[in-house]
BALOBA-1460 file (C-alpha; in Angstrom, 3 decimals):
// residues 261
<rec num="1" residu="x" x="77.533" y="-20.996" z="0.352"/>
<rec num="2" residu="x" x="74.639" y="-21.059" z="-2.093"/>
<rec num="3" residu="x" x="71.489" y="-19.004" z="-2.694"/>
<rec num="4" residu="x" x="68.084" y="-20.700" z="-2.824"/>
<rec num="5" residu="x" x="64.920" y="-19.007" z="-4.147"/>
<rec num="6" residu="x" x="62.770" y="-18.368" z="-1.064"/>
<rec num="7" residu="x" x="59.015" y="-18.797" z="-0.875"/>
<rec num="8" residu="x" x="57.093" y="-15.551" z="-0.955"/>
<rec num="9" residu="x" x="55.272" y="-15.463" z="2.373"/>
<rec num="10" residu="x" x="53.341" y="-12.315" z="3.230"/>
<rec num="11" residu="x" x="54.829" y="-11.087" z="6.504"/>
<rec num="12" residu="x" x="53.776" y="-7.473" z="6.171"/>
<rec num="13" residu="x" x="57.287" y="-6.549" z="5.105"/>
<rec num="14" residu="x" x="59.432" y="-7.078" z="2.046"/>
<rec num="15" residu="x" x="60.764" y="-10.614" z="2.125"/>
<rec num="16" residu="x" x="64.046" y="-11.509" z="0.405"/>
<rec num="17" residu="x" x="63.665" y="-13.586" z="-2.731"/>
<rec num="18" residu="x" x="66.770" y="-15.639" z="-1.963"/>
<rec num="19" residu="x" x="67.900" y="-17.629" z="1.038"/>
<rec num="20" residu="x" x="71.564" y="-18.050" z="1.913"/>
<rec num="21" residu="x" x="72.537" y="-21.619" z="2.781"/>
<rec num="22" residu="x" x="75.536" y="-23.863" z="3.288"/>
<rec num="23" residu="x" x="75.710" y="-26.937" z="1.053"/>
<rec num="24" residu="x" x="77.698" y="-29.994" z="2.122"/>
<rec num="25" residu="x" x="78.290" y="-32.631" z="-0.550"/>
<rec num="26" residu="x" x="77.709" y="-36.300" z="0.262"/>
<rec num="27" residu="x" x="80.643" y="-38.676" z="0.495"/>
<rec num="28" residu="x" x="80.225" y="-42.073" z="-1.141"/>
<rec num="29" residu="x" x="76.808" y="-43.515" z="-1.880"/>
<rec num="30" residu="x" x="73.981" y="-40.994" z="-1.517"/>
<rec num="31" residu="x" x="71.731" y="-42.001" z="1.388"/>
<rec num="32" residu="x" x="69.345" y="-39.066" z="1.013"/>
<rec num="33" residu="x" x="69.173" y="-35.350" z="1.761"/>
<rec num="34" residu="x" x="68.867" y="-33.299" z="4.930"/>
<rec num="35" residu="x" x="67.596" y="-29.855" z="5.825"/>
<rec num="36" residu="x" x="69.825" y="-28.923" z="8.772"/>
<rec num="37" residu="x" x="68.452" y="-26.098" z="10.947"/>
<rec num="38" residu="x" x="70.758" y="-24.108" z="13.195"/>
<rec num="39" residu="x" x="70.494" y="-23.033" z="16.825"/>
<rec num="40" residu="x" x="69.568" y="-19.503" z="17.959"/>
<rec num="41" residu="x" x="73.152" y="-18.465" z="17.173"/>
<rec num="42" residu="x" x="72.456" y="-18.749" z="13.459"/>
<rec num="43" residu="x" x="74.480" y="-20.306" z="10.664"/>
<rec num="44" residu="x" x="77.806" y="-20.324" z="12.498"/>
<rec num="45" residu="x" x="80.838" y="-22.505" z="11.719"/>
<rec num="46" residu="x" x="79.714" y="-25.150" z="14.246"/>
<rec num="47" residu="x" x="76.583" y="-25.837" z="12.191"/>
<rec num="48" residu="x" x="78.615" y="-25.984" z="8.978"/>
<rec num="49" residu="x" x="80.867" y="-28.537" z="10.675"/>
<rec num="50" residu="x" x="77.818" y="-30.613" z="11.683"/>
<rec num="51" residu="x" x="76.598" y="-30.423" z="8.066"/>
<rec num="52" residu="x" x="79.974" y="-31.711" z="6.874"/>
<rec num="53" residu="x" x="79.775" y="-34.586" z="9.363"/>
<rec num="54" residu="x" x="76.386" y="-35.739" z="8.088"/>
<rec num="55" residu="x" x="77.605" y="-35.295" z="4.508"/>
<rec num="56" residu="x" x="80.503" y="-37.617" z="5.320"/>
<rec num="57" residu="x" x="77.850" y="-40.236" z="6.142"/>
<rec num="58" residu="x" x="76.379" y="-39.984" z="2.651"/>
<rec num="59" residu="x" x="73.815" y="-37.183" z="2.944"/>
<rec num="60" residu="x" x="73.438" y="-34.110" z="0.782"/>
<rec num="61" residu="x" x="72.995" y="-31.445" z="3.471"/>
<rec num="62" residu="x" x="71.575" y="-27.957" z="3.106"/>
<rec num="63" residu="x" x="71.870" y="-25.710" z="6.164"/>
<rec num="64" residu="x" x="69.860" y="-22.518" z="5.502"/>
<rec num="65" residu="x" x="70.283" y="-19.217" z="7.330"/>
<rec num="66" residu="x" x="66.828" y="-18.336" z="8.671"/>
<rec num="67" residu="x" x="67.921" y="-15.790" z="11.284"/>
<rec num="68" residu="x" x="69.919" y="-13.155" z="9.422"/>
<rec num="69" residu="x" x="66.700" y="-11.701" z="8.032"/>
<rec num="70" residu="x" x="65.643" y="-11.014" z="11.630"/>
<rec num="71" residu="x" x="68.954" y="-9.364" z="12.472"/>
<rec num="72" residu="x" x="70.768" y="-12.322" z="14.034"/>
<rec num="73" residu="x" x="73.616" y="-12.729" z="11.579"/>
<rec num="74" residu="x" x="76.286" y="-15.356" z="12.271"/>
<rec num="75" residu="x" x="78.536" y="-12.586" z="13.588"/>
<rec num="76" residu="x" x="75.865" y="-11.410" z="16.038"/>
<rec num="77" residu="x" x="75.148" y="-15.018" z="17.013"/>
<rec num="78" residu="x" x="78.792" y="-15.748" z="17.780"/>
<rec num="79" residu="x" x="79.041" y="-12.704" z="20.039"/>
<rec num="80" residu="x" x="75.831" y="-13.608" z="21.873"/>
<rec num="81" residu="x" x="77.029" y="-17.190" z="22.252"/>
<rec num="82" residu="x" x="80.350" y="-16.010" z="23.661"/>
<rec num="83" residu="x" x="78.650" y="-13.779" z="26.202"/>
<rec num="84" residu="x" x="76.141" y="-16.432" z="27.283"/>
<rec num="85" residu="x" x="78.954" y="-18.960" z="27.798"/>
<rec num="86" residu="x" x="81.083" y="-16.445" z="29.718"/>
<rec num="87" residu="x" x="81.185" y="-15.097" z="33.251"/>
<rec num="88" residu="x" x="78.097" y="-14.343" z="35.293"/>
<rec num="89" residu="x" x="78.608" y="-10.649" z="34.523"/>
<rec num="90" residu="x" x="78.761" y="-11.344" z="30.791"/>
<rec num="91" residu="x" x="75.639" y="-13.529" z="30.929"/>
<rec num="92" residu="x" x="73.779" y="-10.804" z="32.803"/>
<rec num="93" residu="x" x="74.840" y="-8.318" z="30.134"/>
<rec num="94" residu="x" x="73.812" y="-10.674" z="27.340"/>
<rec num="95" residu="x" x="70.287" y="-11.482" z="28.553"/>
<rec num="96" residu="x" x="68.624" y="-8.157" z="27.630"/>
<rec num="97" residu="x" x="70.623" y="-8.113" z="24.405"/>
<rec num="98" residu="x" x="69.368" y="-11.620" z="23.607"/>
<rec num="99" residu="x" x="65.770" y="-10.544" z="24.190"/>
<rec num="100" residu="x" x="66.259" y="-7.504" z="21.981"/>
<rec num="101" residu="x" x="67.901" y="-9.437" z="19.159"/>
<rec num="102" residu="x" x="65.419" y="-12.322" z="19.233"/>
<rec num="103" residu="x" x="62.271" y="-10.185" z="19.521"/>
<rec num="104" residu="x" x="61.819" y="-9.770" z="15.721"/>
<rec num="105" residu="x" x="61.966" y="-13.543" z="15.134"/>
<rec num="106" residu="x" x="59.679" y="-14.534" z="18.009"/>
<rec num="107" residu="x" x="56.497" y="-13.443" z="16.284"/>
<rec num="108" residu="x" x="54.060" y="-15.561" z="14.231"/>
<rec num="109" residu="x" x="54.727" y="-13.589" z="11.047"/>
<rec num="110" residu="x" x="58.413" y="-14.433" z="11.158"/>
<rec num="111" residu="x" x="57.674" y="-18.079" z="11.886"/>
<rec num="112" residu="x" x="55.374" y="-18.184" z="8.850"/>
<rec num="113" residu="x" x="58.144" y="-16.800" z="6.685"/>
<rec num="114" residu="x" x="60.725" y="-19.199" z="8.136"/>
<rec num="115" residu="x" x="58.600" y="-22.293" z="7.487"/>
<rec num="116" residu="x" x="57.970" y="-21.077" z="3.945"/>
<rec num="117" residu="x" x="61.686" y="-20.538" z="3.462"/>
<rec num="118" residu="x" x="62.431" y="-24.027" z="4.774"/>
<rec num="119" residu="x" x="59.897" y="-25.496" z="2.363"/>
<rec num="120" residu="x" x="61.866" y="-23.752" z="-0.396"/>
<rec num="121" residu="x" x="64.887" y="-25.754" z="0.726"/>
<rec num="122" residu="x" x="62.794" y="-28.908" z="0.351"/>
<rec num="123" residu="x" x="61.833" y="-27.735" z="-3.157"/>
<rec num="124" residu="x" x="65.531" y="-27.349" z="-3.913"/>
<rec num="125" residu="x" x="66.389" y="-30.817" z="-2.604"/>
<rec num="126" residu="x" x="63.550" y="-32.484" z="-4.499"/>
<rec num="127" residu="x" x="65.127" y="-31.206" z="-7.725"/>
<rec num="128" residu="x" x="68.607" y="-32.599" z="-6.945"/>
<rec num="129" residu="x" x="69.765" y="-35.698" z="-8.846"/>
<rec num="130" residu="x" x="69.262" y="-39.088" z="-7.196"/>
<rec num="131" residu="x" x="67.624" y="-37.739" z="-4.029"/>
<rec num="132" residu="x" x="64.409" y="-39.526" z="-5.051"/>
<rec num="133" residu="x" x="62.301" y="-37.978" z="-2.309"/>
<rec num="134" residu="x" x="64.564" y="-39.217" z="0.507"/>
<rec num="135" residu="x" x="64.488" y="-35.984" z="2.498"/>
<rec num="136" residu="x" x="64.729" y="-35.490" z="6.240"/>
<rec num="137" residu="x" x="65.067" y="-32.561" z="8.604"/>
<rec num="138" residu="x" x="67.322" y="-32.210" z="11.637"/>
<rec num="139" residu="x" x="67.760" y="-29.255" z="13.958"/>
<rec num="140" residu="x" x="69.118" y="-28.048" z="17.272"/>
<rec num="141" residu="x" x="67.279" y="-25.980" z="19.920"/>
<rec num="142" residu="x" x="65.636" y="-23.209" z="17.827"/>
<rec num="143" residu="x" x="66.240" y="-25.484" z="14.838"/>
<rec num="144" residu="x" x="64.875" y="-28.478" z="16.731"/>
<rec num="145" residu="x" x="61.560" y="-26.665" z="17.107"/>
<rec num="146" residu="x" x="61.556" y="-25.817" z="13.419"/>
<rec num="147" residu="x" x="62.242" y="-29.476" z="12.623"/>
<rec num="148" residu="x" x="58.826" y="-30.267" z="14.090"/>
<rec num="149" residu="x" x="57.285" y="-27.296" z="12.280"/>
<rec num="150" residu="x" x="58.699" y="-28.164" z="8.853"/>
<rec num="151" residu="x" x="57.754" y="-31.830" z="9.134"/>
<rec num="152" residu="x" x="54.194" y="-30.803" z="10.043"/>
<rec num="153" residu="x" x="54.014" y="-28.297" z="7.178"/>
<rec num="154" residu="x" x="55.561" y="-30.412" z="4.420"/>
<rec num="155" residu="x" x="54.646" y="-34.053" z="3.907"/>
<rec num="156" residu="x" x="57.653" y="-34.545" z="1.654"/>
<rec num="157" residu="x" x="59.722" y="-34.825" z="4.844"/>
<rec num="158" residu="x" x="60.257" y="-38.532" z="5.609"/>
<rec num="159" residu="x" x="61.939" y="-38.247" z="8.983"/>
<rec num="160" residu="x" x="62.553" y="-35.495" z="11.540"/>
<rec num="161" residu="x" x="65.224" y="-35.293" z="14.241"/>
<rec num="162" residu="x" x="64.982" y="-32.703" z="16.998"/>
<rec num="163" residu="x" x="67.856" y="-32.070" z="19.375"/>
<rec num="164" residu="x" x="66.411" y="-30.335" z="22.471"/>
<rec num="165" residu="x" x="63.540" y="-28.670" z="20.597"/>
<rec num="166" residu="x" x="59.834" y="-28.152" z="21.319"/>
<rec num="167" residu="x" x="57.085" y="-28.377" z="18.674"/>
<rec num="168" residu="x" x="55.509" y="-24.924" z="18.206"/>
<rec num="169" residu="x" x="51.917" y="-24.639" z="19.384"/>
<rec num="170" residu="x" x="51.023" y="-23.465" z="15.875"/>
<rec num="171" residu="x" x="52.382" y="-26.644" z="14.260"/>
<rec num="172" residu="x" x="49.636" y="-28.754" z="12.708"/>
<rec num="173" residu="x" x="50.793" y="-32.030" z="14.216"/>
<rec num="174" residu="x" x="47.830" y="-33.864" z="12.724"/>
<rec num="175" residu="x" x="49.536" y="-33.278" z="9.358"/>
<rec num="176" residu="x" x="52.782" y="-34.823" z="10.579"/>
<rec num="177" residu="x" x="52.943" y="-38.288" z="9.075"/>
<rec num="178" residu="x" x="56.661" y="-39.055" z="9.311"/>
<rec num="179" residu="x" x="58.503" y="-40.552" z="12.296"/>
<rec num="180" residu="x" x="60.169" y="-38.149" z="14.748"/>
<rec num="181" residu="x" x="63.233" y="-38.704" z="16.929"/>
<rec num="182" residu="x" x="63.623" y="-36.234" z="19.822"/>
<rec num="183" residu="x" x="66.739" y="-36.098" z="22.007"/>
<rec num="184" residu="x" x="66.822" y="-34.317" z="25.367"/>
<rec num="185" residu="x" x="69.034" y="-33.691" z="28.381"/>
<rec num="186" residu="x" x="67.628" y="-34.650" z="31.781"/>
<rec num="187" residu="x" x="68.567" y="-31.341" z="33.422"/>
<rec num="188" residu="x" x="67.047" y="-29.249" z="30.610"/>
<rec num="189" residu="x" x="64.229" y="-28.261" z="32.957"/>
<rec num="190" residu="x" x="61.887" y="-26.444" z="30.596"/>
<rec num="191" residu="x" x="61.917" y="-29.202" z="28.009"/>
<rec num="192" residu="x" x="61.615" y="-31.931" z="30.627"/>
<rec num="193" residu="x" x="58.516" y="-30.242" z="32.010"/>
<rec num="194" residu="x" x="57.017" y="-30.069" z="28.532"/>
<rec num="195" residu="x" x="57.938" y="-33.598" z="27.392"/>
<rec num="196" residu="x" x="54.787" y="-35.314" z="28.765"/>
<rec num="197" residu="x" x="52.633" y="-32.813" z="26.887"/>
<rec num="198" residu="x" x="54.704" y="-33.231" z="23.717"/>
<rec num="199" residu="x" x="54.376" y="-36.995" z="23.996"/>
<rec num="200" residu="x" x="50.608" y="-36.694" z="24.445"/>
<rec num="201" residu="x" x="50.283" y="-34.331" z="21.477"/>
<rec num="202" residu="x" x="52.274" y="-36.712" z="19.307"/>
<rec num="203" residu="x" x="50.198" y="-39.685" z="20.432"/>
<rec num="204" residu="x" x="46.951" y="-37.817" z="19.780"/>
<rec num="205" residu="x" x="48.204" y="-36.916" z="16.291"/>
<rec num="206" residu="x" x="49.144" y="-40.523" z="15.576"/>
<rec num="207" residu="x" x="52.807" y="-39.656" z="15.109"/>
<rec num="208" residu="x" x="55.506" y="-42.308" z="15.462"/>
<rec num="209" residu="x" x="57.400" y="-40.453" z="18.188"/>
<rec num="210" residu="x" x="60.679" y="-41.729" z="19.630"/>
<rec num="211" residu="x" x="62.181" y="-39.738" z="22.509"/>
<rec num="212" residu="x" x="65.350" y="-40.325" z="24.485"/>
<rec num="213" residu="x" x="66.463" y="-38.482" z="27.626"/>
<rec num="214" residu="x" x="70.135" y="-38.418" z="28.626"/>
<rec num="215" residu="x" x="70.758" y="-38.645" z="32.357"/>
<rec num="216" residu="x" x="72.869" y="-35.803" z="33.721"/>
<rec num="217" residu="x" x="72.980" y="-33.872" z="30.440"/>
<rec num="218" residu="x" x="71.462" y="-30.453" z="29.870"/>
<rec num="219" residu="x" x="70.637" y="-28.208" z="26.953"/>
<rec num="220" residu="x" x="73.070" y="-27.987" z="24.013"/>
<rec num="221" residu="x" x="74.867" y="-31.209" z="24.979"/>
<rec num="222" residu="x" x="75.833" y="-31.740" z="21.315"/>
<rec num="223" residu="x" x="77.525" y="-28.363" z="20.789"/>
<rec num="224" residu="x" x="81.248" y="-29.079" z="21.044"/>
<rec num="225" residu="x" x="82.077" y="-25.370" z="20.868"/>
<rec num="226" residu="x" x="80.410" y="-24.780" z="24.246"/>
<rec num="227" residu="x" x="82.718" y="-26.158" z="26.943"/>
<rec num="228" residu="x" x="80.044" y="-25.616" z="29.603"/>
<rec num="229" residu="x" x="77.242" y="-27.687" z="28.064"/>
<rec num="230" residu="x" x="79.038" y="-30.164" z="25.795"/>
<rec num="231" residu="x" x="78.892" y="-33.810" z="26.883"/>
<rec num="232" residu="x" x="81.152" y="-35.912" z="24.602"/>
<rec num="233" residu="x" x="79.754" y="-39.347" z="25.502"/>
<rec num="234" residu="x" x="76.170" y="-38.150" z="25.258"/>
<rec num="235" residu="x" x="76.867" y="-36.387" z="21.964"/>
<rec num="236" residu="x" x="78.444" y="-39.557" z="20.553"/>
<rec num="237" residu="x" x="75.401" y="-41.643" z="21.480"/>
<rec num="238" residu="x" x="72.986" y="-39.025" z="20.100"/>
<rec num="239" residu="x" x="75.007" y="-38.946" z="16.879"/>
<rec num="240" residu="x" x="74.711" y="-42.719" z="16.566"/>
<rec num="241" residu="x" x="70.970" y="-42.669" z="17.260"/>
<rec num="242" residu="x" x="70.383" y="-39.921" z="14.704"/>
<rec num="243" residu="x" x="72.252" y="-41.879" z="12.016"/>
<rec num="244" residu="x" x="70.330" y="-45.087" z="12.748"/>
<rec num="245" residu="x" x="67.067" y="-43.181" z="12.608"/>
<rec num="246" residu="x" x="67.912" y="-41.428" z="9.342"/>
<rec num="247" residu="x" x="69.075" y="-44.620" z="7.689"/>
<rec num="248" residu="x" x="65.732" y="-46.156" z="8.540"/>
<rec num="249" residu="x" x="63.404" y="-43.270" z="7.786"/>
<rec num="250" residu="x" x="65.115" y="-42.287" z="4.519"/>
<rec num="251" residu="x" x="65.615" y="-45.836" z="3.312"/>
<rec num="252" residu="x" x="63.622" y="-47.000" z="0.273"/>
<rec num="253" residu="x" x="61.771" y="-49.555" z="2.393"/>
<rec num="254" residu="x" x="59.275" y="-48.839" z="5.153"/>
<rec num="255" residu="x" x="60.752" y="-47.298" z="8.308"/>
<rec num="256" residu="x" x="61.610" y="-49.654" z="11.186"/>
<rec num="257" residu="x" x="62.585" y="-47.950" z="14.481"/>
<rec num="258" residu="x" x="66.187" y="-48.688" z="15.472"/>
<rec num="259" residu="x" x="66.585" y="-51.205" z="18.301"/>
<rec num="260" residu="x" x="66.903" y="-49.575" z="21.709"/>
<rec num="261" residu="x" x="65.800" y="-46.091" z="20.575"/>
């Protein structure tokens, strides 16, 4: 774990001046750098494992913790995740607790702070040797939404990958000038209902938007710690697509969409 100086964003409360993050070192030739944004469970071991997997492909990966400040520490996130993946009784118990825990982070002020903090991670990556501006963002669920938000807020991002995320209404998509890859599950009803609108918003903003919907899969299909939602074959294909996309968008030459995306 490392500490990164965090941007000072006025949220009406004292903001920490450092951001805790997990750093995964690239293996072999450096392909670029990634800001990896966690799910609503926070910076749990699953996300660290995903960071290590992308690092093994040649990326310097920084996975910041942007939920502990709002009270959702990794320990709290693991307990909530366990309850939500449990019996019907446990899920019923967890729902009001989820609303209570997530309330502080579901306000515009917190989102402003979080985007500022994520831009601090970009600042950090820009200063790393041999990165040469090859910086992308990738996130899951909560983090998938912030992938859109960071790419719209920081033009240093050269490619954004969103696993089952929705671009926040506050995101200035007209400022988003990098390609975006979005991956969804067909039975993820809320996101499927919103996808036509997302596609329209991206088109209107002139964004190079690539979306792929997996038949029969739902939300969190990539999370191999959730036996209920995990879909191994879908996750493997999404992994391959994300790597092809990143290799293109973070390459020195102009981005060319991967065949069949």
